[in-house]
N, C-alpha and C positions, 0 to 999 in steps of 0.2 A: 094443075089440080091449084083447090081452094081451103082455105084450114077457116077450122069454127072458132069466129071469136070468144060463144059459148063454153066450147072448150079451155081456151087462153083465161077466161077467167075463173075456172076451176081451181088453175096452180095459185098456189098462195103469192101473193104480191112478196117481195123482198126487191126486185130495183128494178126500172125502169128502162122495158126491151124493146127493141124497131118491130117493125112488123112482123120481122121474115120467120120462116121457118125453113131452117136448110135440111136440106136432105137426103143430100149425097159429095162425101168429098173425096177428095184422091190427090195422094201426094199435096202440094203448097195451093189444092184448088176446091173449094166448094158451090153447093151449087143450090140456090134456095126453091121454093115450092111455086117462083113463077117461070126459072129455066134461070135465072142470071149468075153469073157466077163468080165469082168472091176470089182476088190472092188474097191467102191466109196469113197475117205475119204477126199471128196471135197467136195462132194453134193451140188455143183453151188455155192461155197460160203456162205458156211454154210446158206442158204438157205431152202433147201430141209430138214427140223429139222425131222421132221416123215421117214424119205429116201426116193427113188421112189414109188409113185404110192398108197400112202398108202390109207384099204381102205374106210376112215372115209371121205377124200376129194374125193374121185370119188362119193360116194353115197352124196357128199353136192354138187357138183356141176352136177349131175345128178338131182337130188330132185331139189335144186334152177332153174336148167335150165328149166325146164317145167312151172315153177310157173310166175317167172318176173328175167329177165337181166338188164335192167339200165328202171328204171322208166322216171329217170334225175336227176342230183342231187338239183335240184331246191325243192326236194319234199322229206320226208320222206322215209324211208324203213325197214320193222320188221327186217332184219339181222343187218345191222347197228345202229341201236338204243340199239338190245341185247349183240352186241359184243363193242362197245361203253363204254353201262353200267359193261361189266363185266371185262372190264382193267379197269376202273374208281376205284370198287370194290377190284381188288384185286393191286392196286397202291395205292398213293400218291395223285395223281392228279385226277380236277376236269371236263375238257374236253376233247376234245377229237375230231381229223377230221382229216377222212384217205385221203391217197391218192396215187399213183401205184408203189411208187419207193421212197428206202429211200432218195436219193437228193435229188428226191421234197418235204421229210417231215424236212430234213435238213435243204434247201432254204425257209421254213415255218418257222422253227424256226427263223432262221435270219431276215425274218420279218416280225416277231412277237415278236423280242427283239428287233428290231430297233423303231418300232411301240410304244412298251415299252416305248422306250428311247427316244419317240417324245410328251405321252402324262406325263411322268416325267422325265423335264427338270432337267438340275444342276442350281446348286444355281446362276447361270449366266443367268439363262433364255432359255437356247441353248439346240436345240436335242441331246440327247448320243446315239452315233450311233456304237461306238466301239467296236469291240467282243475279244476277249485275244484267240488264238485258239493255237493251239502245234507243234513244230516242228515233222514232221515224224507224224502226226494225216491225217486223212480220213474222209471226210466228203464228198464224191462225185463230177460227171463231170457235173455239171450247173457251168455256170462263177465263181458263188459267193461263191457257195460249196468249185469249183477249190483253189479259192484264199484263201478260209476257210483251203482248206487242207494244211499240213506243206510239204508236197512227195516234197521232189527236183525235180528241174528242170521245175517246173507245174509252174512257174512263167511266165517262159519266152514263155510258145505254145500256149496259145490264148494271149499275152498281149496288152493290158494294163489290169493288175486286175485289181479286184474292190476294191476300198479302204476299208480299216477299219478293217485287222483280223492281228494286232500283235502275234508274235509270243515269246510262252514259251517254259520252254523246263518240260517235265515231269516228276513228283517228285521233282521237283524244285517251292516252293512257292517264295521263295524269288525271283525268276524269271518271275515269274506271277504280284507279289503288285508291281515291275518297272516300268509295262508299264500298271498302272493305272494310267488313269488320270478325267481328268473332263468328257470327249468326252464319258466313259467306261460305259457301260452299261452290257453285262455280259461275263460270262465266260464260252466253251464251248470244250468240250474233251469228248472219246467214256475212258470208264471205263475196256479197252485194248485193246490197238493197235494193231487195226488187220494186215493190212497191212504195219505200221512199223515195224512188226517184232513178234509180240504178245508180246507186252511190259505192264502188269498189270498197273496201277494206283498205287494201293497200300491203303489197309489201314487207316494208317492213310495220306498218301497224302489226298485222298481225303476228311477224315476229317479235315483235316488243311485248304484245298482249301474251304470248305462249312463255314469253322468261315470263313474263308479272306474275299466271296462274302456278308456274312451275315453282318460284321464289314463295308464293303466300299459299302452296299446298292446297290448289282449287282445282277444278273439273274446269276444261274447259272442249265447249259443245256447240260445235258445226253445225246448223240450223241449214241445209242444201237442198229443201224440196224442191227451191227453185235453179241454184246454180250444179246441182249434183246433176251427175249421168250424161257426162261429154258435154256440158249446155254452155263453156268458159273453155270448151277446148282440151279442157284433161277432163279422166271422167270423172271427178270430183271436186271439186275448187278449193279446197284447201292444200291439194297438189297443187298450186300453182305459188305457192306463197312460203313454201319448203318447212312448212311447219305438221306436225300430228295432235289432232285435238283425242280427247280420249272420247269423245261422243260426239255421234254425227246422225240425223236425220235424213230420208229421202220419199221424196214422193211423185208429185207431177210424172215426172218424166221414168220413173224407173217402168214402168206402162205400160209408157207408151198412148194412151187413151184410156183406161183401163185404174178402176180403183186398186190401186197398188203402193204399197208404202213399206216403207223400213228404218228401223234405228239399230243402232250396231254402237258396239261400244269395244274396248280393248277390254283382256284376262280382268283384270284389276279392276276394273267397276263395275264386272258383272256381277253382282245383289243381289237383283232377286231371286225369293223367296218364294215356291208355288204356292198361286195364291193370289201373290200381287200383281200379275200382269196377265191378262187373256185376250178374246171378245169373243165374238161367232165366226169372223172371216179370215182368222190370222192365218195365213201361210195356205187361206185353200189351194190347192193342186190347178186347177183353172186360172187363176190371178197370175201363179209365182212361176206358170209354165210363158205363159206371154212377156211375164218382168225376165224369164230367159231368153227368151229370142229375142226380148231388144237389145236384151244386153251383150248377148254373144255377138251382133249385127253390130253393135258397139268397136267392139274389139275386136273386126276384121280387120286386116293389116291396111294403113291408110287413111282410116276414117275420123279419127278424131282431130290430126293434121291437116285432113279435110273442112273441117270445123273451124278449124282457123284458122285454115287461108282462105275460107269463106267470109268469118266474123273483120279478116281486116279490110277483105275488099268491101264490106259494108261499109264499117270504119270509116274508108277511104271516099267512099261515095257519099255519106253523113255528112263529111265533114268541107264535101264541095257544094253539098243544100246551104250549110251556116256558114259558108262564105259570101255562098249568091245572096242569102237573104239576109246579111248581114246577125246572124243568128249567134246563141256564146256557144259552139261549140256542140261536143255529143261525147259520153264515156261508156265506158261498159269491160265486161269480157266478152273473148267468144260470140255467139249469137245473143249476146242478151245485152243490148245499147240501147243507147238515147241518146237523140234527136233535145237539146236546149234549146228553147226555142225563140224568146229573150221577154214572151210576152204572154198571157194569158189565152193561148185562140186553141190549144189542146182541145179540149171537148169538142170544139162547133172545126178542127180536123176528120176527129174521128167522126164526126157524123157525115161533113163533106166526102168524106173519101168513101164513107158504105155508099153513100147517096151517086156516085159517079154512076154512066153511064159511055158502052154498056157492060164495063164491065168495075165493079166493085175494090175497095179496097178494106181489108182488115186490119185495125193499128188501135194503139190501145194509152191512153192519157193516162195514167195514174198522177200525173200533180197537170195543176192548168197548165202551168208551160214547161213542159216536156211532150212528148210523144216515147213510148217505148217498143220495140222489136224484139217479137219471142221466134222469130222462124221456125220450120222445122232445121235439122241440124242437114237436112239432105238438101238441104234447099240452092239450086244453080245459084251461080254470075246472071247469067239469063235473066231466071226469075226474081235475080236482085233488082236488074236493069228495070227491068218494065215494075215494082214499088216504087222507082225512081223518077221514073212518068207516070207513071198515074200520084201520085206524091206532090210531085212541080205541080203539075196541076191544078191542085186545093190552096198550096203555100200561093200560088198564082192572083190568086185570087184575096189569101187569112193574112199572108203575112209585110 
């Protein structure tokens, strides 16, 4: 099969993409237009939590597609109600609002926190609206979530930024506390900074942060767009650290590959009024039926333990590579991991891995000096071994 350069040129240019068109996917494998196969350890940036085209998602799409696709968000539908109840039952939250993307969910969390700060004013009777976020954090690509993010250079791309997001340092409680003022309403962070280089916040820091926010009457928002839905070996990343946030956002894995996200909060924080929040596709039954199927699959006995086990196996194999090539180790949680290369060969490694023959490997380099691995949560140890063999071929040439 050939693809048309004319058609490619009609897509708006927003990223440099290789001349590959994927046509099929199954589990941990993708096939391109020329018939070449690739072992996928990116999975749409941790989106395809059950791999490509799992049977449970196929069944949900076909079954729900024959029944009801979108009656309008002005009405209830069964899949949305069932998924909301299941998420609430399995978490510390009482209320759920569905959206289409992680950025939308984080935008909703920002709005909810600011509405809370308007309802619960400071001692001077003024609205509280500032949300402390973190350098190297990543929360999305809307104007507000880009402003909340701490990605270098993002403060100038679409300037001026949205005001009200002072930046602290992950792991440094003092840097958070010194930013707290009478305008502060919340602290927002990823339990593991994904785009920042797979940096876990850590149990001690998260517990200290929860205590600090409670001391000052602030909300704690966990952005679990990447760490949620089993990625860390727990259903939600915050459960690793023995804390309970006030607000959590989900995306990526909750839909297993379809556009679905969620904003969750405790009853105390649920202060939206009619008209404050909405969206054309919020909670549509087609997407929530898929999310329900994905979530039920993760909650089957032994699934999350398998994620922990394969995550530990991947960690050990990456450490062996690190020792072999004199690198700086690995880090992460569950099946969200990074190999610290020690030098800026990440982008070259990504390209070389993809171009391997006869089988390619798909990995990611969010920072020039590391590689990120986000395989399907049901990846096998055999597939991890195959990935290591392919990656070794690349590192033999570059490391």
